[in-house]
C-alpha positions in Angstrom: 130.5 -107.7 -48.4 130.0 -104.0 -48.2 131.0 -102.2 -51.4 129.6 -98.8 -50.9 128.0 -96.8 -48.0 124.6 -95.0 -48.5 122.3 -93.2 -46.1 118.9 -94.4 -47.3 119.2 -94.3 -51.0 121.9 -94.8 -53.7 124.1 -91.8 -54.4 123.5 -90.3 -51.0 126.9 -91.1 -49.3 127.4 -91.3 -45.5 131.2 -91.0 -45.4 133.9 -89.7 -47.6 134.6 -91.1 -51.1 137.9 -92.6 -49.7 135.9 -95.2 -47.7 134.2 -96.3 -50.8 137.5 -96.6 -52.6 138.7 -98.8 -49.7 135.7 -101.0 -50.0 136.3 -101.3 -53.8 139.9 -102.4 -53.2 138.8 -105.0 -50.6 136.1 -106.3 -52.9 138.5 -106.5 -55.9 141.1 -108.3 -53.8 138.5 -110.8 -52.6 137.6 -111.5 -56.2 141.2 -112.0 -57.0 141.6 -114.4 -54.1 138.5 -116.4 -55.2 139.9 -116.6 -58.7 143.4 -117.7 -57.4 141.7 -120.4 -55.2 139.7 -121.7 -58.2 142.8 -121.8 -60.4 144.8 -123.7 -57.7 141.9 -126.1 -57.2 141.7 -126.8 -60.9 145.5 -127.4 -61.1 146.1 -129.3 -57.8 142.9 -130.7 -56.4 141.7 -132.5 -59.5 138.1 -131.2 -59.5 137.0 -133.8 -62.1 138.1 -136.6 -59.6 140.3 -138.2 -62.2 143.3 -139.2 -60.1 144.8 -141.6 -62.7 148.1 -139.7 -63.0 148.5 -139.6 -59.2 147.8 -143.3 -58.8 150.1 -144.2 -61.7 152.9 -142.1 -60.1 152.3 -143.9 -56.7 152.3 -147.3 -58.4 155.5 -146.6 -60.2 157.3 -146.3 -56.8 158.3 -149.7 -55.6 157.5 -150.4 -51.9 157.7 -154.2 -51.9 161.1 -155.9 -52.0 162.5 -159.4 -51.8 165.2 -159.7 -49.2 168.4 -160.8 -51.1 170.5 -161.9 -48.1 169.9 -162.6 -44.4 169.8 -159.0 -43.2 167.3 -156.2 -43.9 167.1 -152.6 -42.8 163.5 -151.5 -43.0 162.4 -148.3 -44.7 159.2 -146.3 -44.1 156.1 -147.6 -45.7 157.8 -150.6 -47.3 157.1 -154.3 -47.3 159.8 -157.0 -47.5 159.5 -160.8 -48.0 161.8 -163.8 -47.7 161.5 -167.6 -47.7 164.0 -168.9 -45.3 165.9 -172.1 -45.9 166.0 -174.7 -43.1 168.0 -173.4 -40.2 168.4 -169.9 -41.8 167.5 -166.9 -39.7 166.8 -163.3 -40.7 168.3 -160.2 -39.0 165.9 -157.2 -39.1 167.3 -153.7 -38.4 164.9 -150.9 -37.5 166.4 -147.4 -37.8 165.7 -144.9 -35.1 163.7 -141.9 -36.3 161.9 -143.9 -39.0 158.5 -142.5 -37.7 156.6 -144.9 -39.9 155.5 -148.4 -40.4 156.9 -151.4 -42.4 156.0 -155.0 -42.9 158.0 -158.2 -43.3 156.6 -161.5 -44.5 158.7 -164.5 -43.6 158.0 -168.1 -44.8 159.7 -170.9 -43.0 159.6 -174.5 -44.2 160.2 -176.4 -41.0 158.9 -176.2 -37.4 161.1 -174.3 -35.0 161.1 -173.7 -31.3 163.1 -170.5 -31.6 162.3 -167.4 -33.6 163.5 -167.4 -37.2 164.5 -163.7 -36.9 166.3 -161.3 -34.7 165.2 -157.7 -34.4 167.8 -155.0 -33.7 166.7 -151.6 -32.5 168.6 -149.0 -30.5 165.5 -147.7 -28.6 162.7 -149.5 -26.7 161.1 -152.6 -28.4 157.6 -153.8 -27.7 156.9 -157.1 -29.3 153.6 -158.9 -29.2 153.0 -162.3 -30.8 149.6 -163.3 -29.4 149.3 -167.0 -29.0 152.4 -167.9 -31.0 154.7 -169.9 -28.7 156.6 -171.9 -31.4 157.1 -171.3 -35.0 155.6 -174.0 -37.1 156.1 -174.1 -40.9 154.2 -171.4 -42.6 154.1 -167.6 -43.3 154.5 -165.0 -40.6 153.9 -161.3 -40.9 155.8 -158.7 -38.8 154.1 -155.4 -38.5 156.6 -152.8 -37.4 155.8 -149.3 -36.3 158.5 -147.0 -35.0 158.2 -143.5 -33.5 159.6 -141.5 -30.7 162.2 -144.1 -29.7 159.7 -146.9 -29.5 159.5 -149.8 -32.0 156.2 -151.8 -31.8 156.3 -155.1 -33.5 153.3 -157.4 -33.9 153.9 -160.9 -35.1 151.0 -162.9 -36.7 150.8 -166.2 -38.5 148.8 -166.4 -41.7 146.4 -169.2 -42.4 147.2 -170.8 -45.6 144.5 -172.3 -47.8 
């Protein structure tokens, strides 16, 4: 950055002293910005790469919940789980404008020809279940992603060991 103007040697000025004063102001302002950025990085960006406090704060926020009844309204970035009794079904409500993903794990204990869940959504639903044609006893995962009036639901069966 230019801090002073000279002709060919120091102390031989090309323009008025006001220009050099302007350059000093710009230079000092740049130094102040560099210092402010360094301070902000030290306070916010964790330059020592120790993110323990951040991870602890994230871990303290629950995002995995047992479903107490037969109905669940999903929330962004949350996971829900439920073991269904024989003949019991789960009602899943997806709110419009969620603009996020959620997961639901369902364990059924008997083979079924019909789905053990019903999905309610006011917009367009796109469900894919791959090769699942009937619901045999086991654990199923529903991956839900909602945005722009479209809920995409992918249903998979886990392999249990």
